[in-house]
Structures are given as C-alpha cells and as structure tokens.
C-alpha positions as CSV (number, residue, x, y, z in Angstrom):
1,M,-1.0,-88.8,120.5
2,S,1.3,-91.1,118.6
3,R,-1.6,-92.8,116.9
4,K,-3.0,-89.3,115.8
5,R,0.4,-88.4,114.4
6,V,0.6,-91.6,112.4
7,I,-2.9,-91.1,111.1
8,G,-2.1,-87.4,110.3
9,A,1.1,-88.5,108.5
10,F,-0.8,-91.1,106.5
11,V,-3.4,-88.5,105.5
12,V,-0.6,-86.1,104.3
13,L,1.0,-88.9,102.3
14,I,-2.3,-89.8,100.7
15,T,-3.4,-86.2,99.9
16,L,-0.1,-84.7,98.9
17,P,0.0,-86.2,95.4
18,L,-3.5,-85.0,94.8
19,V,-2.6,-81.5,96.0
20,L,0.5,-81.5,93.8
21,A,-1.4,-82.8,90.8
22,A,-4.1,-80.1,91.3
23,F,-1.3,-77.4,91.6
24,E,0.3,-78.7,88.4
25,A,-3.1,-78.6,86.6
26,V,-3.7,-75.0,87.7
27,S,-0.1,-74.1,86.7
28,F,-0.6,-75.7,83.3
29,H,-3.9,-73.8,82.8
30,L,-2.2,-70.5,83.8
31,R,0.7,-71.1,81.5
32,N,-1.3,-72.2,78.5
33,R,-4.4,-70.1,78.6
34,N,-5.5,-68.1,75.5
35,N,-6.2,-64.4,75.6
36,G,-8.9,-64.1,73.0
37,S,-12.1,-65.8,71.9
38,M,-15.0,-65.4,69.5
39,I,-18.0,-67.2,68.2
40,S,-17.6,-68.7,64.7
41,S,-20.0,-71.2,63.1
42,G,-21.9,-71.3,66.4
43,L,-18.8,-72.5,68.3
44,K,-16.5,-70.8,70.8
45,R,-13.1,-70.4,69.1
46,E,-10.0,-69.3,71.0
47,Y,-6.7,-67.8,70.1
48,L,-3.5,-66.3,71.6
49,L,-2.6,-62.8,70.3
50,Y,0.8,-61.1,70.6
51,V,1.1,-57.4,69.9
52,P,4.6,-56.0,70.3
53,R,5.2,-52.9,72.4
54,S,6.5,-51.3,69.3
55,Y,3.1,-51.5,67.6
56,D,2.2,-48.1,66.0
57,P,-1.5,-47.8,65.2
58,T,-0.7,-45.2,62.5
59,K,1.3,-47.7,60.5
60,A,0.0,-50.7,58.6
61,T,1.4,-53.8,60.3
62,P,2.0,-57.3,59.0
63,L,0.0,-60.1,60.5
64,V,1.4,-63.6,61.0
65,I,-1.0,-66.5,61.7
66,S,0.8,-69.5,63.2
67,M,-1.1,-72.8,63.7
68,H,-0.2,-75.6,66.1
69,G,0.1,-79.3,65.4
70,A,-2.5,-81.9,66.3
71,G,-2.8,-82.4,70.0
72,C,-1.0,-79.2,70.8
73,W,-2.2,-75.7,71.7
74,P,-1.4,-72.0,71.0
75,V,1.1,-71.4,73.8
76,Q,3.0,-74.5,72.7
77,Q,3.1,-73.2,69.1
78,M,4.3,-69.8,70.4
79,E,7.1,-71.4,72.3
80,L,8.0,-73.8,69.5
81,S,8.1,-71.2,66.7
82,E,9.4,-68.3,68.7
83,W,7.6,-65.9,66.4
84,N,7.3,-63.4,69.3
85,R,11.0,-62.6,69.1
86,L,10.7,-61.5,65.5
87,A,7.5,-59.7,66.3
88,D,9.5,-57.5,68.7
89,S,12.4,-56.9,66.4
90,E,10.5,-56.7,63.1
91,G,7.3,-55.0,64.2
92,L,4.6,-57.5,63.3
93,I,1.5,-58.9,65.0
94,V,1.3,-62.7,65.6
95,V,-1.8,-64.7,66.4
96,Y,-1.9,-68.3,67.4
97,P,-5.4,-69.7,66.8
98,S,-6.6,-72.9,68.5
99,G,-7.9,-75.9,66.7
100,L,-11.1,-77.4,68.0
101,E,-11.0,-79.7,71.0
102,E,-14.1,-81.9,71.1
103,A,-14.0,-85.6,71.8
104,G,-10.3,-85.8,71.2
105,P,-7.2,-83.5,71.1
106,R,-7.1,-80.1,69.4
107,V,-6.8,-80.6,65.6
108,W,-7.4,-78.7,62.4
109,G,-10.0,-80.1,60.1
110,V,-7.8,-80.8,57.1
111,G,-10.1,-83.5,55.7
112,A,-12.8,-82.4,53.2
113,G,-16.1,-81.8,54.9
114,P,-17.9,-79.4,57.2
115,R,-15.1,-79.4,59.8
116,L,-12.7,-78.0,57.2
117,A,-15.2,-75.3,56.2
118,S,-15.7,-74.2,59.8
119,D,-12.0,-73.9,60.4
120,V,-11.5,-71.8,57.3
121,R,-14.4,-69.5,58.3
122,F,-12.9,-69.2,61.8
123,I,-9.5,-68.0,60.4
124,S,-11.3,-65.6,58.0
125,E,-13.4,-64.1,60.8
126,L,-10.4,-63.9,63.0
127,I,-8.6,-61.8,60.4
128,D,-11.7,-59.6,60.2
129,K,-11.7,-59.2,64.0
130,L,-8.0,-58.2,64.1
131,E,-8.4,-55.8,61.2
132,A,-11.2,-54.1,63.1
133,S,-9.0,-53.7,66.1
134,Y,-5.5,-53.1,64.7
135,N,-4.0,-51.4,61.6
136,I,-3.3,-54.6,59.7
137,D,-1.7,-54.4,56.3
138,P,-4.0,-56.3,54.0
139,R,-1.1,-57.1,51.6
140,R,1.0,-58.7,54.3
141,I,-1.1,-61.4,56.0
142,Y,0.8,-64.7,56.2
143,A,-0.1,-68.2,57.5
144,N,2.2,-70.9,58.7
145,G,1.9,-74.0,60.7
146,F,3.6,-77.1,62.2
147,S,2.5,-80.7,61.3
148,N,-1.3,-80.7,61.2
149,G,-1.1,-76.9,61.3
150,G,1.1,-77.0,58.2
151,G,-1.7,-79.0,56.5
152,M,-4.1,-76.2,57.5
153,A,-1.7,-73.6,55.9
154,F,-2.2,-75.5,52.6
155,V,-5.9,-75.4,53.0
156,L,-5.8,-71.6,53.5
157,S,-3.7,-71.2,50.4
158,C,-6.6,-72.8,48.5
159,T,-9.5,-71.2,50.2
160,L,-8.3,-67.7,51.3
161,S,-5.8,-67.0,48.6
162,D,-7.3,-63.5,48.2
163,R,-6.2,-62.7,51.7
164,I,-3.2,-64.8,52.5
165,A,-0.1,-63.4,50.8
166,A,2.2,-66.5,51.4
167,V,2.3,-69.6,53.5
168,G,5.0,-71.5,55.4
169,M,5.0,-75.1,56.6
170,V,7.2,-77.0,59.0
171,G,7.0,-80.8,59.1
172,A,3.6,-80.4,57.4
173,A,1.2,-83.3,57.6
174,Q,-0.6,-83.2,54.2
175,T,-3.7,-85.4,54.4
176,L,-5.7,-83.9,51.5
177,P,-5.0,-85.1,47.9
178,W,-3.4,-82.4,45.7
179,S,-6.4,-82.5,43.4
180,W,-8.6,-81.2,46.2
181,C,-7.1,-77.7,45.7
182,T,-8.9,-76.1,42.7
183,E,-7.5,-72.6,43.5
184,R,-5.0,-71.6,40.8
185,R,-3.7,-68.3,42.2
186,A,0.1,-68.6,42.5
187,V,0.7,-68.5,46.3
188,P,4.3,-68.3,47.5
189,M,5.3,-71.2,49.7
190,I,8.2,-72.1,51.9
191,A,8.6,-75.4,53.6
192,F,11.0,-77.2,56.1
193,H,11.0,-81.0,56.5
194,G,13.4,-83.5,58.0
195,T,14.3,-86.7,56.1
196,A,14.1,-88.7,59.4
197,D,10.7,-87.4,60.4
198,P,8.9,-90.4,62.0
199,L,5.4,-88.9,61.9
200,A,5.0,-86.9,58.6
201,L,7.2,-89.1,56.4
202,Y,9.6,-87.2,54.1
203,S,9.5,-89.9,51.4
204,G,5.8,-90.4,51.8
205,G,3.9,-93.5,52.9
206,Q,1.8,-94.8,55.7
207,S,2.3,-93.4,59.2
208,W,0.6,-94.3,62.4
209,V,-0.6,-90.7,62.9
210,A,-3.0,-90.6,59.9
211,P,-5.3,-93.1,58.2
212,R,-4.1,-92.2,54.7
213,P,-0.5,-92.3,53.4
214,F,1.4,-89.1,53.2
215,P,2.7,-87.8,49.9
216,A,6.5,-87.5,49.4
217,V,7.6,-84.0,50.3
218,P,9.7,-83.4,47.2
219,T,6.7,-84.4,45.0
220,W,4.3,-82.2,46.9
221,T,6.7,-79.3,46.5
222,A,7.0,-79.9,42.8
223,N,3.2,-80.0,42.5
224,W,3.1,-76.6,44.2
225,A,5.6,-75.3,41.8
226,R,3.4,-76.4,38.9
227,R,0.5,-74.7,40.5
228,N,2.6,-71.5,40.6
229,R,3.7,-72.0,37.0
230,C,7.3,-72.0,37.9
231,R,10.3,-73.1,35.8
232,P,10.3,-76.9,36.2
233,M,14.0,-77.3,37.1
234,P,14.7,-76.0,40.7
235,D,17.9,-74.4,41.9
236,E,19.6,-76.4,44.6
237,S,22.2,-75.3,47.1
238,A,23.7,-76.5,50.4
239,V,23.1,-74.0,53.2
240,A,24.6,-76.1,56.0
241,A,26.2,-79.5,56.5
242,D,22.8,-81.0,57.1
243,V,20.5,-78.7,55.1
244,T,19.9,-78.2,51.4
245,R,17.7,-75.6,49.8
246,R,15.6,-76.2,46.7
247,E,14.0,-73.2,45.1
248,Y,11.6,-73.0,42.1
249,T,11.9,-69.6,40.4
250,Q,10.4,-67.7,37.4
251,C,7.0,-68.4,38.8
252,A,3.7,-66.5,38.0
253,D,3.5,-63.3,40.0
254,D,7.0,-64.0,41.4
255,A,5.4,-66.6,43.7
256,A,8.5,-68.7,44.5
257,V,8.4,-72.1,46.0
258,V,11.2,-73.1,48.5
259,L,11.9,-76.4,50.3
260,Y,14.5,-76.7,53.0
261,T,15.4,-80.4,53.5
262,V,17.0,-81.2,56.9
263,H,19.0,-84.4,56.4
264,G,18.6,-86.6,59.4
265,G,16.1,-84.2,60.9
266,G,13.0,-85.2,62.8
267,H,9.5,-83.9,63.3
268,T,10.8,-80.6,64.7
269,W,10.9,-76.8,64.1
270,P,14.5,-76.1,63.1
271,G,16.1,-73.5,65.3
272,G,12.9,-73.3,67.4
273,G,11.8,-74.5,70.8
274,P,12.7,-78.1,71.9
275,L,10.5,-81.2,71.5
276,P,11.2,-84.6,73.0
277,E,13.7,-86.3,70.8
278,W,12.7,-89.8,71.8
279,F,9.3,-89.1,70.2
280,V,10.0,-86.7,67.2
281,G,13.5,-87.5,66.3
282,P,16.7,-85.3,66.0
283,D,16.5,-81.5,65.9
284,S,18.7,-79.2,63.8
285,R,20.2,-75.9,64.9
286,S,21.8,-75.2,61.6
287,I,19.0,-72.9,60.4
288,E,16.2,-71.0,62.0
289,A,13.0,-71.8,60.2
290,T,11.1,-68.8,61.7
291,R,13.8,-66.3,60.6
292,E,14.1,-67.8,57.1
293,M,10.3,-67.9,56.8
294,W,9.9,-64.2,57.7
295,A,12.6,-63.2,55.2
296,F,10.5,-65.1,52.6
297,F,7.2,-63.6,53.7
298,R,8.7,-60.1,53.7
299,A,9.7,-60.6,50.1
300,H,6.2,-61.7,49.0
301,P,3.4,-59.3,49.8
302,L,0.0,-60.0,48.2
303,S,0.2,-58.8,44.6
304,R,-2.2,-56.1,43.6
305,K,-4.5,-56.9,40.7
C-alpha cells in the first residue's frame, strides 16, 4: 500500500504542473477571446467589439477604432487604453481589431507591400460591417493605436482619410518614411510619447524592435503639421510637472496637430492600464491619454465637402 501511495504521489507531482498549465492556457483563452470575426482578403480577421448599454439605435453614434501594439491582442489593448469607460459615459462604440498572427506575433503591416494593403482593407470592411449593424455617425469615426498600432493609425490617415475623421497615437512606432504618405487631406492628429521610451525612441534612432531607425517624434509631428498646412510655430505649455503640450494651430480645415511629451516617460499609455516597468520604462499618471484623446476627437469631426 505504501508503495502505491508513493507512486500515486509521484504521479500527482508530475501531472499537477501540466494540469495547472492547461488551466492557465484555458483561462487565458477565455479572458482574451475576441467576439467578432470576418473574412477579408481571403483571411479570417478577428476583432473585439464593445457596445455600451446606453447605445440608442435611433441616434448616430461615434465609432472609435483602437489598435494594439506588436505582439499584443485586442483584450490587452482594451485593458491598456480603458476606452470602454469612456464608451459608457460618452455613448460611443469601440472596436479593437486584431492584427494578423501568422508565423510570429500579432502585428500590423506597417511596411509598404501587400500586407499593408490587406490590413487597410480589413479596417475599411470592418467599418462597413459595423455601419451595417449599428447607427454609426460617418463624420465621427476615429482611429488610434499603441506602438505598432500607432503606426497603423498613421497608415489609415493616409489611406482612409475620407472615412477617418482624426487619429491618435501613443508611443507610436513609425516605420514608414514620411514621403510614403501621398494623401494631402489635413487629418487632425494627437500624439503622446515618453522621452525615456526604450522601444520607440523619442529622439529617433535605431531600436532593437525594428530593422529601420525611428524618426524623432518632434520632427515627425512637425511634418504632420506641414501636411495639415498649420502655422509653423507651435504653442507650448506645461500641463503637469512631467508633461508638456505642443499644439500646431491655424491649420487647413481646423485640423490641429498636438503632441504631449511625457518627460521621463516610457513605452506606456499615460493614465491607462499598467505594463511591466522593467520592460517598458516608467509610467505617468499625470494625464489620461484616452480622455485627452477623446476631447480632441470630439472637437474634430470629419469636415463636410
């Protein structure tokens, strides 16, 4: 009997880690599963949709498209950005699309080529699908993203400028040259970036996360202001001890360009969900990027032509 007990205990010790690992895998799947899918460019594409209880089908409702960073997923972007809280209080619909996961992690195709075109088509067809199911205000469709998703927001401003009213970027990883964007419609843009970002470098240069050097964030912002034909000298102000705000005004179609610089801030979403500081650097709670972004979006609907 004692030998059977020893063998039984040994079996339990061997199998318990496997059971726990399987349980954790199932829990991860349940926590992070998407709730919508569609076929786009012959591929299954997924998304996570949040419609607040206050949604009124008789009223035209704003749509916010929020895109995750490389290697992340829609639920992680939802928890990081906390857009759902504003959706409840402000009455807007939020969708978190998923980048493609093929041989590697989920990413957005922000390099020129067929991958980029298929991602743009996916977002366009996703808007079509949501407009068919909900009363979406066509003048108030906004795109934003974190890191690689911020790079995708830039892509959408250049490819879907007739549908996207304004864009927002947090710790954006810009891997396309500015010259790639031939669209000259003035698209309002708001950005947030930390000076101590170890991944998407604020001052530009080579980072281990991308094969090409990143542009300096202030220079990138100034290029966007030129695209929008803004007054060349921006207005600057301190909004917190560690945050300054740079705004380019007197732009074509009132398409302002705003940059919040978080001094000493890392690769984070200011005021949003936590990320591991050992990997992304310090977070700032001085401002809430999502709340500031929504105030900016609300002031910039798509102009009628």
